DSSP file (Angstrom, degrees, kcal/mol; ACC not computed):
  #  RESIDUE AA STRUCTURE BP1 BP2  ACC     N-H-->O    O-->H-N    N-H-->O    O-->H-N    TCO  KAPPA ALPHA  PHI   PSI    X-CA   Y-CA   Z-CA
    1    1 A X     >        0   0    0      0, 0.0     4,-2.0     0, 0.0     5,-0.2   0.000 360.0 360.0 360.0 -40.2    0.0    0.0    0.0
    2    2 A X  H  >  +     0   0    0      1,-0.2     4,-2.7     2,-0.2     5,-0.2   0.872 360.0  55.1 -60.8 -36.9    2.9    2.4    0.8
    3    3 A X  H  > S+     0   0    0      1,-0.2     4,-2.4     2,-0.2    -1,-0.2   0.892 107.5  49.0 -64.4 -39.3    4.3    1.8   -2.6
    4    4 A X  H  > S+     0   0    0      2,-0.2     4,-2.2     1,-0.2    -1,-0.2   0.892 112.1  47.9 -68.2 -39.3    1.1    2.8   -4.3
    5    5 A X  H  X S+     0   0    0     -4,-2.0     4,-2.5     2,-0.2    -2,-0.2   0.923 112.8  48.6 -66.2 -43.6    0.8    6.0   -2.2
    6    6 A X  H  X S+     0   0    0     -4,-2.7     4,-2.5     1,-0.2    -2,-0.2   0.910 111.1  50.7 -61.8 -42.3    4.5    6.8   -3.0
    7    7 A X  H  X S+     0   0    0     -4,-2.4     4,-2.2     2,-0.2    -1,-0.2   0.896 109.9  50.7 -62.0 -40.6    3.8    6.2   -6.7
    8    8 A X  H  X S+     0   0    0     -4,-2.2     4,-2.3     2,-0.2    -2,-0.2   0.945 112.6  44.8 -62.5 -48.7    0.8    8.5   -6.6
    9    9 A X  H  X S+     0   0    0     -4,-2.5     4,-2.6     1,-0.2    -2,-0.2   0.858 111.9  53.2 -66.5 -34.7    2.7   11.3   -4.9
   10   10 A X  H  X S+     0   0    0     -4,-2.5     4,-2.6     2,-0.2    -1,-0.2   0.906 109.9  48.1 -64.4 -40.8    5.6   10.9   -7.3
   11   11 A X  H  X S+     0   0    0     -4,-2.2     4,-1.7     2,-0.2    -2,-0.2   0.894 113.4  46.9 -68.4 -38.3    3.3   11.1  -10.3
   12   12 A X  H  X S+     0   0    0     -4,-2.3     4,-1.7     2,-0.2    -2,-0.2   0.917 113.4  49.6 -66.7 -42.4    1.6   14.3   -8.9
   13   13 A X  H  X S+     0   0    0     -4,-2.6     4,-2.0     1,-0.2    -2,-0.2   0.903 111.5  47.4 -62.8 -42.1    5.0   15.7   -8.1
   14   14 A X  H  X S+     0   0    0     -4,-2.6     4,-1.5     1,-0.2    -1,-0.2   0.822 106.8  59.3 -70.8 -28.5    6.3   15.0  -11.6
   15   15 A X  H  < S+     0   0    0     -4,-1.7    -1,-0.2     1,-0.2    -2,-0.2   0.921 115.0  34.5 -62.4 -43.3    3.1   16.5  -13.1
   16   16 A X  H  < S+     0   0    0     -4,-1.7    -2,-0.2     1,-0.2    -1,-0.2   0.728 116.9  53.5 -86.7 -21.6    3.8   19.9  -11.4
   17   17 A X  H  < S-     0   0    0     -4,-2.0     3,-0.2    -5,-0.2    -2,-0.2   0.722 100.9-125.6 -87.0 -20.2    7.6   19.8  -11.7
   18   18 A X     <  -     0   0    0     -4,-1.5    -4,-0.1     1,-0.2    -3,-0.1  -0.079  24.6-146.5 100.9 -35.3    7.8   19.2  -15.4
   19   19 A X        +     0   0    0     -6,-0.2     2,-0.2     1,-0.1    -1,-0.2   0.726  35.7 156.7  46.1  42.4   10.1   16.2  -15.1
   20   20 A X        -     0   0    0     -3,-0.2    -1,-0.1     2,-0.1   106,-0.0  -0.620  38.3-146.8 -91.8 161.3   12.2   16.5  -18.2
   21   21 A X        +     0   0    0     -2,-0.2     2,-0.3     2,-0.0    -1,-0.1   0.032  49.9 134.3-112.8  24.9   15.7   14.8  -18.4
   22   22 A X        -     0   0    0      1,-0.1    -2,-0.1   104,-0.0     0, 0.0  -0.608  59.5-114.8 -76.1 131.0   17.3   17.4  -20.6
   23   23 A X        -     0   0    0     -2,-0.3     2,-0.3     1,-0.1    -1,-0.1  -0.246  22.5-135.3 -68.0 155.0   20.8   18.2  -19.2
   24   24 A X        -     0   0    0     37,-0.0     2,-0.4     0, 0.0    36,-0.2  -0.723  11.9-145.7-103.5 158.5   21.7   21.6  -17.8
   25   25 A X  B     -a   60   0A   0     34,-2.1    36,-0.7    -2,-0.3     2,-0.1  -0.987  10.3-135.5-129.1 136.8   24.9   23.5  -18.6
   26   26 A X     >  -     0   0    0     -2,-0.4     4,-1.7    34,-0.1     3,-0.5  -0.447  24.7-112.1 -89.0 162.8   26.8   25.8  -16.2
   27   27 A X  H  > S+     0   0    0      1,-0.2     4,-2.6     2,-0.2     5,-0.2   0.806 114.2  60.7 -64.3 -30.8   28.3   29.2  -17.0
   28   28 A X  H  > S+     0   0    0      2,-0.2     4,-1.9     1,-0.2    -1,-0.2   0.867 104.6  48.9 -67.2 -33.8   31.8   27.9  -16.6
   29   29 A X  H  > S+     0   0    0     -3,-0.5     4,-2.2     2,-0.2    -1,-0.2   0.904 110.7  50.8 -68.4 -41.1   31.3   25.4  -19.4
   30   30 A X  H  X S+     0   0    0     -4,-1.7     4,-2.4     1,-0.2    -2,-0.2   0.923 109.2  51.1 -60.8 -44.3   29.8   28.2  -21.6
   31   31 A X  H  X S+     0   0    0     -4,-2.6     4,-2.1     1,-0.2    -1,-0.2   0.896 109.4  50.8 -60.8 -40.4   32.9   30.3  -20.9
   32   32 A X  H  X S+     0   0    0     -4,-1.9     4,-2.2     1,-0.2    -1,-0.2   0.894 110.2  49.2 -63.3 -40.2   35.1   27.4  -21.9
   33   33 A X  H  X S+     0   0    0     -4,-2.2     4,-2.2     2,-0.2    -2,-0.2   0.876 109.1  52.8 -66.8 -37.3   33.2   27.0  -25.2
   34   34 A X  H  X S+     0   0    0     -4,-2.4     4,-2.2     2,-0.2    -2,-0.2   0.904 109.6  48.7 -64.6 -40.4   33.5   30.8  -25.8
   35   35 A X  H  X S+     0   0    0     -4,-2.1     4,-2.1     2,-0.2    -2,-0.2   0.907 109.5  53.1 -63.2 -41.4   37.3   30.6  -25.3
   36   36 A X  H  X S+     0   0    0     -4,-2.2     4,-1.0     1,-0.2    -2,-0.2   0.902 109.0  48.7 -61.2 -42.1   37.4   27.6  -27.7
   37   37 A X  H >< S+     0   0    0     -4,-2.2     3,-0.6     1,-0.2    -1,-0.2   0.923 111.6  49.6 -63.0 -44.0   35.6   29.5  -30.4
   38   38 A X  H 3< S+     0   0    0     -4,-2.2    -1,-0.2     1,-0.2    -2,-0.2   0.836 115.5  43.2 -64.6 -32.9   37.9   32.5  -29.9
   39   39 A X  H 3< S+     0   0    0     -4,-2.1    -1,-0.2    -5,-0.1    -2,-0.2   0.556  85.6 115.7 -90.6  -9.2   41.0   30.2  -30.2
   40   40 A X    <<  -     0   0    0     -4,-1.0     6,-0.0    -3,-0.6    -3,-0.0  -0.362  46.4-165.2 -67.7 141.0   39.8   28.1  -33.1
   41   41 A X        +     0   0    0     -2,-0.1    -1,-0.1     0, 0.0     2,-0.0   0.951  57.6  38.3 -92.1 -71.6   41.9   28.5  -36.2
   42   42 A X  S  > S-     0   0    0      1,-0.1     4,-2.2     4,-0.0     5,-0.2  -0.260  85.0-104.7 -85.5 172.3   40.4   27.1  -39.4
   43   43 A X  H  > S+     0   0    0      1,-0.2     4,-2.5     2,-0.2     5,-0.2   0.881 117.9  51.3 -64.6 -40.9   36.7   27.3  -40.5
   44   44 A X  H  > S+     0   0    0      1,-0.2     4,-2.1     2,-0.2    -1,-0.2   0.924 111.9  46.9 -64.3 -43.7   36.0   23.6  -39.8
   45   45 A X  H  > S+     0   0    0      1,-0.2     4,-2.2     2,-0.2    -1,-0.2   0.894 112.3  50.7 -63.2 -40.5   37.3   23.9  -36.2
   46   46 A X  H  X S+     0   0    0     -4,-2.2     4,-2.6     2,-0.2    -2,-0.2   0.899 108.4  51.9 -65.5 -41.0   35.4   27.1  -35.7
   47   47 A X  H  X S+     0   0    0     -4,-2.5     4,-2.0     2,-0.2    -2,-0.2   0.908 110.8  47.9 -62.4 -42.0   32.1   25.5  -36.9
   48   48 A X  H  X S+     0   0    0     -4,-2.1     4,-2.0     2,-0.2    -1,-0.2   0.906 112.7  48.8 -64.3 -41.0   32.6   22.6  -34.5
   49   49 A X  H  X S+     0   0    0     -4,-2.2     4,-2.4     1,-0.2    -2,-0.2   0.891 109.6  52.1 -65.7 -39.6   33.4   25.0  -31.6
   50   50 A X  H  X S+     0   0    0     -4,-2.6     4,-2.6     2,-0.2    -1,-0.2   0.873 107.8  52.0 -65.1 -36.7   30.3   27.1  -32.5
   51   51 A X  H  X S+     0   0    0     -4,-2.0     4,-2.5     2,-0.2    -2,-0.2   0.912 110.4  48.0 -65.3 -41.7   28.1   24.0  -32.4
   52   52 A X  H  X S+     0   0    0     -4,-2.0     4,-2.5     2,-0.2    -2,-0.2   0.906 112.7  48.8 -64.8 -40.1   29.5   23.1  -28.9
   53   53 A X  H  X S+     0   0    0     -4,-2.4     4,-2.6     2,-0.2    -2,-0.2   0.916 110.8  50.3 -64.4 -42.4   28.9   26.7  -27.7
   54   54 A X  H  X S+     0   0    0     -4,-2.6     4,-2.5     2,-0.2     5,-0.2   0.919 110.2  50.7 -60.4 -43.9   25.3   26.6  -29.2
   55   55 A X  H  X S+     0   0    0     -4,-2.5     4,-1.1     1,-0.2    -2,-0.2   0.943 112.0  46.9 -58.1 -48.4   24.7   23.3  -27.3
   56   56 A X  H  < S+     0   0    0     -4,-2.5     3,-0.3     1,-0.2    -2,-0.2   0.899 111.9  51.1 -62.5 -41.1   25.9   24.8  -24.1
   57   57 A X  H >< S+     0   0    0     -4,-2.6     3,-1.5     1,-0.2    -1,-0.2   0.926 109.5  47.2 -65.7 -45.9   23.9   28.0  -24.5
   58   58 A X  H 3< S+     0   0    0     -4,-2.5    -1,-0.2     1,-0.3    -2,-0.2   0.690 112.0  52.6 -72.8 -14.5   20.5   26.3  -25.1
   59   59 A X  T 3< S+     0   0    0     -4,-1.1   -34,-2.1    -3,-0.3    -1,-0.3   0.280  88.2 115.9 -98.0   9.9   21.1   24.0  -22.2
   60   60 A X  B <   -a   25   0A   0     -3,-1.5   -34,-0.1   -36,-0.2    -3,-0.1  -0.347  68.5-135.3 -76.5 158.1   21.8   26.9  -19.8
   61   61 A X  S    S+     0   0    0    -36,-0.7     2,-0.6    -2,-0.1    -1,-0.1   0.495  85.6  85.9 -85.2  -6.3   19.7   27.7  -16.8
   62   62 A X  S >> S-     0   0    0     -5,-0.1     4,-2.0     1,-0.1     3,-0.9  -0.863  71.4-147.2-104.2 121.2   19.8   31.4  -17.8
   63   63 A X  H 3> S+     0   0    0     -2,-0.6     4,-2.8     1,-0.3     5,-0.2   0.827  98.2  58.2 -56.1 -34.7   17.2   32.7  -20.3
   64   64 A X  H 3> S+     0   0    0      2,-0.2     4,-1.8     1,-0.2    -1,-0.3   0.872 107.7  47.4 -66.4 -34.0   19.7   35.2  -21.8
   65   65 A X  H <> S+     0   0    0     -3,-0.9     4,-2.5     2,-0.2    -2,-0.2   0.920 111.5  50.4 -67.8 -44.2   22.1   32.4  -22.6
   66   66 A X  H  X S+     0   0    0     -4,-2.0     4,-2.5     1,-0.2    -2,-0.2   0.923 110.6  49.4 -60.2 -44.7   19.3   30.3  -24.1
   67   67 A X  H  X S+     0   0    0     -4,-2.8     4,-2.3     1,-0.2    -1,-0.2   0.891 110.1  51.1 -62.2 -39.3   18.2   33.3  -26.3
   68   68 A X  H  X S+     0   0    0     -4,-1.8     4,-2.2     2,-0.2    -1,-0.2   0.901 110.2  49.4 -64.2 -41.0   21.7   33.8  -27.5
   69   69 A X  H  X S+     0   0    0     -4,-2.5     4,-2.5     2,-0.2    -2,-0.2   0.903 110.1  50.9 -63.8 -41.8   22.0   30.1  -28.4
   70   70 A X  H  X S+     0   0    0     -4,-2.5     4,-2.8     1,-0.2     5,-0.2   0.928 110.2  49.5 -61.1 -45.3   18.7   30.3  -30.3
   71   71 A X  H  X S+     0   0    0     -4,-2.3     4,-2.1     1,-0.2    -2,-0.2   0.908 111.5  49.2 -62.0 -42.3   19.9   33.4  -32.2
   72   72 A X  H  X S+     0   0    0     -4,-2.2     4,-1.4     2,-0.2    -1,-0.2   0.924 113.6  45.8 -62.5 -44.6   23.2   31.7  -33.1
   73   73 A X  H  X S+     0   0    0     -4,-2.5     4,-1.1     1,-0.2    -2,-0.2   0.909 112.0  50.0 -67.9 -42.0   21.5   28.5  -34.3
   74   74 A X  H  < S+     0   0    0     -4,-2.8     4,-0.5     1,-0.2     3,-0.3   0.887 110.5  51.3 -63.8 -37.4   18.9   30.4  -36.4
   75   75 A X  H  < S+     0   0    0     -4,-2.1    -1,-0.2    -5,-0.2    -2,-0.2   0.821 117.0  39.5 -67.4 -30.6   21.6   32.4  -38.0
   76   76 A X  H >< S+     0   0    0     -4,-1.4     3,-1.0    -5,-0.2    -1,-0.2   0.512  89.8  91.3 -98.0  -4.9   23.6   29.3  -39.0
   77   77 A X  G >< S+     0   0    0     -4,-1.1     3,-1.3    -3,-0.3    -1,-0.2   0.882  86.0  50.6 -61.5 -40.5   20.7   27.0  -40.0
   78   78 A X  G 3  S+     0   0    0     -4,-0.5    -1,-0.3     1,-0.3    -2,-0.1   0.701 104.6  60.2 -70.9 -17.7   20.7   28.0  -43.6
   79   79 A X  G <  S+     0   0    0     -3,-1.0    -1,-0.3    -4,-0.1     2,-0.2   0.185  72.6 137.5 -95.1  16.9   24.5   27.3  -43.8
   80   80 A X    <   -     0   0    0     -3,-1.3     3,-0.0     1,-0.1    -3,-0.0  -0.449  44.0-154.9 -68.7 133.0   24.2   23.7  -42.8
   81   81 A X  S    S+     0   0    0     -2,-0.2     2,-0.3     1,-0.1    -1,-0.1   0.715  71.8  14.8 -81.6 -22.0   26.5   21.5  -45.0
   82   82 A X  S  > S-     0   0    0      1,-0.1     4,-2.1     0, 0.0     5,-0.2  -0.951  77.1-106.9-148.0 163.2   24.5   18.3  -44.6
   83   83 A X  H  > S+     0   0    0     -2,-0.3     4,-2.7     1,-0.2     5,-0.1   0.854 119.7  57.8 -60.3 -33.8   21.1   17.0  -43.5
   84   84 A X  H  > S+     0   0    0      2,-0.2     4,-2.1     1,-0.2    -1,-0.2   0.911 107.0  46.8 -63.1 -42.2   22.8   15.6  -40.4
   85   85 A X  H  > S+     0   0    0      2,-0.2     4,-2.2     1,-0.2    -2,-0.2   0.887 111.9  50.8 -67.3 -38.9   24.0   19.1  -39.4
   86   86 A X  H  X S+     0   0    0     -4,-2.1     4,-2.8     2,-0.2     5,-0.2   0.915 108.8  52.5 -62.2 -42.9   20.5   20.5  -40.1
   87   87 A X  H  X S+     0   0    0     -4,-2.7     4,-2.3     1,-0.2    -2,-0.2   0.918 109.7  48.4 -58.9 -45.6   19.0   17.8  -37.9
   88   88 A X  H  X S+     0   0    0     -4,-2.1     4,-2.5     1,-0.2    -1,-0.2   0.917 113.2  46.8 -62.1 -44.6   21.4   18.7  -35.0
   89   89 A X  H  X S+     0   0    0     -4,-2.2     4,-2.4     2,-0.2    -2,-0.2   0.899 111.7  50.5 -67.0 -40.4   20.7   22.4  -35.3
   90   90 A X  H  X S+     0   0    0     -4,-2.8     4,-2.4     2,-0.2    -1,-0.2   0.911 111.3  49.5 -62.6 -41.5   16.9   21.9  -35.5
   91   91 A X  H  X S+     0   0    0     -4,-2.3     4,-2.3    -5,-0.2    -2,-0.2   0.936 111.4  47.7 -63.0 -46.5   17.1   19.7  -32.4
   92   92 A X  H  X S+     0   0    0     -4,-2.5     4,-2.4     1,-0.2    -1,-0.2   0.879 110.9  51.9 -64.3 -36.9   19.1   22.3  -30.5
   93   93 A X  H  X S+     0   0    0     -4,-2.4     4,-2.8     2,-0.2     5,-0.2   0.916 108.3  51.8 -62.0 -42.1   16.7   25.0  -31.5
   94   94 A X  H  X S+     0   0    0     -4,-2.4     4,-2.3     1,-0.2    -2,-0.2   0.897 109.1  50.1 -61.3 -40.6   13.8   22.8  -30.2
   95   95 A X  H  X S+     0   0    0     -4,-2.3     4,-2.7     2,-0.2    -1,-0.2   0.931 110.9  50.1 -61.7 -45.4   15.7   22.5  -26.9
   96   96 A X  H  X S+     0   0    0     -4,-2.4     4,-1.8     1,-0.2    -2,-0.2   0.927 112.2  45.3 -60.4 -46.8   16.1   26.2  -26.7
   97   97 A X  H  X>S+     0   0    0     -4,-2.8     5,-2.4     2,-0.2     4,-0.6   0.862 111.6  53.5 -67.4 -33.9   12.5   27.0  -27.4
   98   98 A X  H ><5S+     0   0    0     -4,-2.3     3,-1.2    -5,-0.2    -2,-0.2   0.936 108.3  49.8 -62.4 -45.6   11.4   24.3  -24.9
   99   99 A X  H 3<5S+     0   0    0     -4,-2.7    -2,-0.2     1,-0.3    -1,-0.2   0.841 110.3  51.1 -61.8 -32.8   13.6   26.0  -22.3
  100  100 A X  H 3<5S-     0   0    0     -4,-1.8    -1,-0.3    -5,-0.2    -2,-0.2   0.551 118.1-113.0 -81.3  -7.3   12.0   29.3  -23.1
  101  101 A X  T <<5S+     0   0    0     -3,-1.2     2,-1.4    -4,-0.6     3,-0.2   0.575  76.7 131.6  87.6   9.0    8.5   27.8  -22.8
  102  102 A X     >< +     0   0    0     -5,-2.4     4,-2.0     1,-0.2    -1,-0.2  -0.611  25.0 165.2 -92.3  74.9    7.6   28.1  -26.4
  103  103 A X  H  >  +     0   0    0     -2,-1.4     4,-2.7     1,-0.2     5,-0.2   0.862  67.2  54.3 -66.5 -40.1    6.3   24.6  -26.7
  104  104 A X  H  > S+     0   0    0     -3,-0.2     4,-2.2     1,-0.2    -1,-0.2   0.923 111.4  46.3 -61.3 -40.7    4.4   24.9  -30.0
  105  105 A X  H  > S+     0   0    0      2,-0.2     4,-2.2     1,-0.2    -2,-0.2   0.900 111.9  51.7 -66.2 -39.8    7.6   26.2  -31.7
  106  106 A X  H  X S+     0   0    0     -4,-2.0     4,-2.2     1,-0.2    -2,-0.2   0.917 110.1  48.9 -61.1 -44.1    9.6   23.5  -30.1
  107  107 A X  H  X S+     0   0    0     -4,-2.7     4,-2.2     1,-0.2    -2,-0.2   0.901 109.3  52.8 -62.9 -41.3    7.2   20.8  -31.4
  108  108 A X  H  X S+     0   0    0     -4,-2.2     4,-1.9     1,-0.2    -1,-0.2   0.917 110.7  46.6 -61.4 -44.4    7.3   22.3  -34.9
  109  109 A X  H  X S+     0   0    0     -4,-2.2     4,-2.3     1,-0.2    -1,-0.2   0.879 110.7  52.4 -66.6 -37.7   11.1   22.2  -35.0
  110  110 A X  H  X S+     0   0    0     -4,-2.2     4,-2.7     2,-0.2    -1,-0.2   0.875 106.2  54.0 -66.4 -36.2   11.1   18.6  -33.7
  111  111 A X  H  X S+     0   0    0     -4,-2.2     4,-1.2     2,-0.2    -1,-0.2   0.920 110.2  46.9 -61.8 -42.7    8.7   17.6  -36.4
  112  112 A X  H  X S+     0   0    0     -4,-1.9     4,-1.2     2,-0.2    -2,-0.2   0.896 112.1  51.1 -63.9 -39.9   11.1   19.1  -39.0
  113  113 A X  H  X S+     0   0    0     -4,-2.3     4,-2.1     1,-0.2     3,-0.4   0.910 109.1  50.0 -62.7 -43.3   13.9   17.2  -37.3
  114  114 A X  H  < S+     0   0    0     -4,-2.7    -1,-0.2     1,-0.2    -2,-0.2   0.691 101.3  63.1 -73.7 -18.1   12.0   14.0  -37.4
  115  115 A X  H  < S+     0   0    0     -4,-1.2     3,-0.3    -3,-0.2    -1,-0.2   0.866 109.3  41.9 -67.3 -35.8   11.3   14.5  -41.1
  116  116 A X  H  < S+     0   0    0     -4,-1.2     2,-0.3    -3,-0.4    -2,-0.2   0.905 136.7  13.7 -75.3 -43.9   15.1   14.3  -41.6
  117  117 A X    ><  +     0   0    0     -4,-2.1     3,-1.7    -5,-0.1    -1,-0.3  -0.729  67.3 179.5-136.5  83.6   15.7   11.4  -39.2
  118  118 A X  T 3  S+     0   0    0     -3,-0.3    -1,-0.1    -2,-0.3    -4,-0.1   0.737  81.8  50.4 -60.9 -25.0   12.4    9.7  -38.3
  119  119 A X  T 3  S+     0   0    0      4,-0.0     2,-0.8     5,-0.0    -1,-0.3   0.295  73.0 128.1 -97.3  10.3   14.0    7.1  -36.0
  120  120 A X    <>  -     0   0    0     -3,-1.7     4,-2.1     1,-0.2     3,-0.3  -0.557  43.1-163.2 -74.4 108.3   16.1    9.5  -33.9
  121  121 A X  H  > S+     0   0    0     -2,-0.8     4,-3.0     1,-0.2     5,-0.2   0.838  83.4  59.1 -63.0 -36.6   15.2    8.6  -30.3
  122  122 A X  H  > S+     0   0    0      1,-0.2     4,-2.2     2,-0.2    -1,-0.2   0.927 110.6  42.1 -60.8 -44.8   16.5   11.8  -28.8
  123  123 A X  H  > S+     0   0    0     -3,-0.3     4,-2.5     2,-0.2    -1,-0.2   0.885 113.8  52.4 -69.7 -38.5   14.1   13.9  -30.9
  124  124 A X  H  X S+     0   0    0     -4,-2.1     4,-2.0     2,-0.2    -2,-0.2   0.911 110.1  48.9 -62.3 -41.9   11.3   11.5  -30.3
  125  125 A X  H  X S+     0   0    0     -4,-3.0     4,-2.1     2,-0.2    -2,-0.2   0.930 112.3  46.9 -64.4 -46.2   11.8   11.6  -26.5
  126  126 A X  H  X S+     0   0    0     -4,-2.2     4,-2.8    -5,-0.2    -1,-0.2   0.890 109.2  55.5 -63.8 -37.7   11.9   15.4  -26.5
  127  127 A X  H  X S+     0   0    0     -4,-2.5     4,-2.8     1,-0.2    -1,-0.2   0.910 107.7  49.0 -61.9 -40.4    8.8   15.5  -28.7
  128  128 A X  H  X S+     0   0    0     -4,-2.0     4,-2.6     2,-0.2    -1,-0.2   0.911 111.2  49.8 -64.2 -41.6    7.0   13.4  -26.1
  129  129 A X  H  X S+     0   0    0     -4,-2.1     4,-2.2     2,-0.2    -2,-0.2   0.919 112.6  47.6 -61.8 -43.6    8.1   15.7  -23.3
  130  130 A X  H  X S+     0   0    0     -4,-2.8     4,-2.6     2,-0.2    -2,-0.2   0.926 111.9  49.4 -64.0 -45.4    6.9   18.7  -25.3
  131  131 A X  H  X S+     0   0    0     -4,-2.8     4,-2.4     1,-0.2    -2,-0.2   0.913 111.7  49.0 -60.2 -43.3    3.6   17.1  -26.0
  132  132 A X  H  X S+     0   0    0     -4,-2.6     4,-2.7     1,-0.2    -1,-0.2   0.894 111.3  50.2 -62.8 -39.4    3.1   16.2  -22.3
  133  133 A X  H  X S+     0   0    0     -4,-2.2     4,-2.7     2,-0.2    -2,-0.2   0.901 109.8  49.8 -66.9 -41.0    4.0   19.8  -21.4
  134  134 A X  H  X S+     0   0    0     -4,-2.6     4,-1.8     2,-0.2    -2,-0.2   0.922 113.5  46.6 -62.8 -44.0    1.5   21.2  -23.8
  135  135 A X  H  X S+     0   0    0     -4,-2.4     4,-2.2     2,-0.2    -2,-0.2   0.913 112.6  49.7 -63.9 -43.1   -1.2   18.9  -22.5
  136  136 A X  H  X S+     0   0    0     -4,-2.7     4,-2.7     1,-0.2     5,-0.2   0.917 109.4  50.9 -63.2 -44.0   -0.3   19.7  -18.9
  137  137 A X  H  X S+     0   0    0     -4,-2.7     4,-2.5     1,-0.2    -1,-0.2   0.870 109.5  52.1 -61.7 -35.7   -0.4   23.4  -19.5
  138  138 A X  H  X S+     0   0    0     -4,-1.8     4,-2.3     2,-0.2    -1,-0.2   0.911 110.2  47.6 -65.5 -42.1   -3.8   23.0  -21.1
  139  139 A X  H  X S+     0   0    0     -4,-2.2     4,-2.2     2,-0.2    -2,-0.2   0.916 113.4  47.4 -65.1 -43.2   -5.1   21.1  -18.0
  140  140 A X  H  X S+     0   0    0     -4,-2.7     4,-2.5     2,-0.2    -2,-0.2   0.909 111.6  51.6 -64.8 -41.0   -3.7   23.8  -15.7
  141  141 A X  H  X S+     0   0    0     -4,-2.5     4,-2.4    -5,-0.2    -2,-0.2   0.898 109.7  49.0 -62.1 -41.3   -5.2   26.5  -17.9
  142  142 A X  H  X S+     0   0    0     -4,-2.3     4,-2.7     2,-0.2    -1,-0.2   0.902 110.8  51.3 -64.5 -40.3   -8.6   24.8  -17.8
  143  143 A X  H  X S+     0   0    0     -4,-2.2     4,-2.2     2,-0.2    -2,-0.2   0.903 110.9  47.5 -63.1 -42.0   -8.3   24.5  -14.0
  144  144 A X  H  X S+     0   0    0     -4,-2.5     4,-2.4     2,-0.2    -2,-0.2   0.916 113.2  48.4 -65.2 -42.9   -7.5   28.2  -13.6
  145  145 A X  H  X S+     0   0    0     -4,-2.4     4,-2.5     2,-0.2    -2,-0.2   0.910 111.5  49.6 -64.3 -42.0  -10.4   29.2  -15.9
  146  146 A X  H  X S+     0   0    0     -4,-2.7     4,-2.5     1,-0.2    -1,-0.2   0.898 111.2  50.0 -64.6 -39.4  -12.8   26.9  -14.0
  147  147 A X  H  X S+     0   0    0     -4,-2.2     4,-2.5     2,-0.2    -2,-0.2   0.915 110.4  49.8 -63.9 -43.0  -11.7   28.4  -10.7
  148  148 A X  H  X S+     0   0    0     -4,-2.4     4,-2.3     2,-0.2    -2,-0.2   0.917 111.7  47.9 -63.0 -43.3  -12.1   31.9  -12.0
  149  149 A X  H  X S+     0   0    0     -4,-2.5     4,-2.8     2,-0.2     5,-0.2   0.917 111.4  51.4 -63.5 -42.5  -15.6   31.1  -13.2
  150  150 A X  H  X S+     0   0    0     -4,-2.5     4,-2.6     1,-0.2    -2,-0.2   0.906 111.0  47.4 -61.0 -42.6  -16.5   29.5   -9.8
  151  151 A X  H  X S+     0   0    0     -4,-2.5     4,-2.5     2,-0.2    -1,-0.2   0.900 112.3  50.1 -65.8 -39.9  -15.3   32.6   -8.0
  152  152 A X  H  X S+     0   0    0     -4,-2.3     4,-2.3     2,-0.2    -2,-0.2   0.939 113.2  44.9 -63.6 -47.4  -17.2   34.9  -10.3
  153  153 A X  H  X S+     0   0    0     -4,-2.8     4,-2.6     1,-0.2    -2,-0.2   0.904 113.3  51.3 -63.5 -41.4  -20.4   32.9   -9.8
  154  154 A X  H  X S+     0   0    0     -4,-2.6     4,-2.2    -5,-0.2    -1,-0.2   0.900 110.1  49.7 -62.2 -40.7  -19.8   32.7   -6.1
  155  155 A X  H  X S+     0   0    0     -4,-2.5     4,-2.1     2,-0.2    -2,-0.2   0.905 111.6  47.8 -64.5 -42.2  -19.4   36.5   -6.0
  156  156 A X  H  X S+     0   0    0     -4,-2.3     4,-2.5     2,-0.2    -2,-0.2   0.916 111.5  50.7 -64.5 -42.8  -22.6   37.1   -7.9
  157  157 A X  H  X S+     0   0    0     -4,-2.6     4,-2.5     1,-0.2    -2,-0.2   0.889 109.8  50.7 -62.7 -38.8  -24.5   34.7   -5.7
  158  158 A X  H  X S+     0   0    0     -4,-2.2     4,-2.0     2,-0.2    -1,-0.2   0.895 110.6  48.7 -66.6 -39.5  -23.2   36.5   -2.6
  159  159 A X  H  X S+     0   0    0     -4,-2.1     4,-1.7     2,-0.2    -2,-0.2   0.917 113.2  47.3 -65.4 -42.6  -24.2   39.9   -4.0
  160  160 A X  H  X S+     0   0    0     -4,-2.5     4,-1.0     1,-0.2    -2,-0.2   0.914 112.8  48.9 -64.9 -41.8  -27.7   38.6   -4.8
  161  161 A X  H  < S+     0   0    0     -4,-2.5     3,-0.3     1,-0.2    -1,-0.2   0.862 109.5  52.9 -66.1 -35.6  -28.0   36.9   -1.4
  162  162 A X  H  < S+     0   0    0     -4,-2.0    -1,-0.2     1,-0.2    -2,-0.2   0.846 104.6  55.3 -68.5 -34.6  -26.9   40.2    0.3
  163  163 A X  H  <        0   0    0     -4,-1.7    -1,-0.2     1,-0.3    -2,-0.2   0.770 360.0 360.0 -70.8 -25.0  -29.6   42.2   -1.5
  164  164 A X     <        0   0    0     -4,-1.0    -1,-0.3    -3,-0.3    -2,-0.2   0.468 360.0 360.0 -82.8 360.0  -32.4   39.9   -0.3
């Protein structure tokens, strides 16, 4: 019985916490990636360093870093040399938009990513997380709206009762 109660509370806790498994990146790693970009010599080395920096930025806990990563990836998306590189950039953009709370945009980018590589588990997993988040936000929104309507009706009923 204790296991069932614990499972129930864990599911409720994960519902409200968001429960994604996307890694976070610290500012010291971002600083290291920035140094690597500055020190990179040839174009190929610089592109690889920029991809690592973009990865670090969209996985940051700081919204300004995430926004910077999104801007870098969007600027470089048209310059992708291969479908594999496009897939990586689309995925990282989806992570960035997910971190910013723009779940519909994240889902759209993941759909494009999965058009390139339909069996890519990482993108499939993130798409499920995004879909769950969109559904959860809808449920919470409905709950807030229902509460507001209930308070409004209760207030009207109290005013009517007071007048009598």
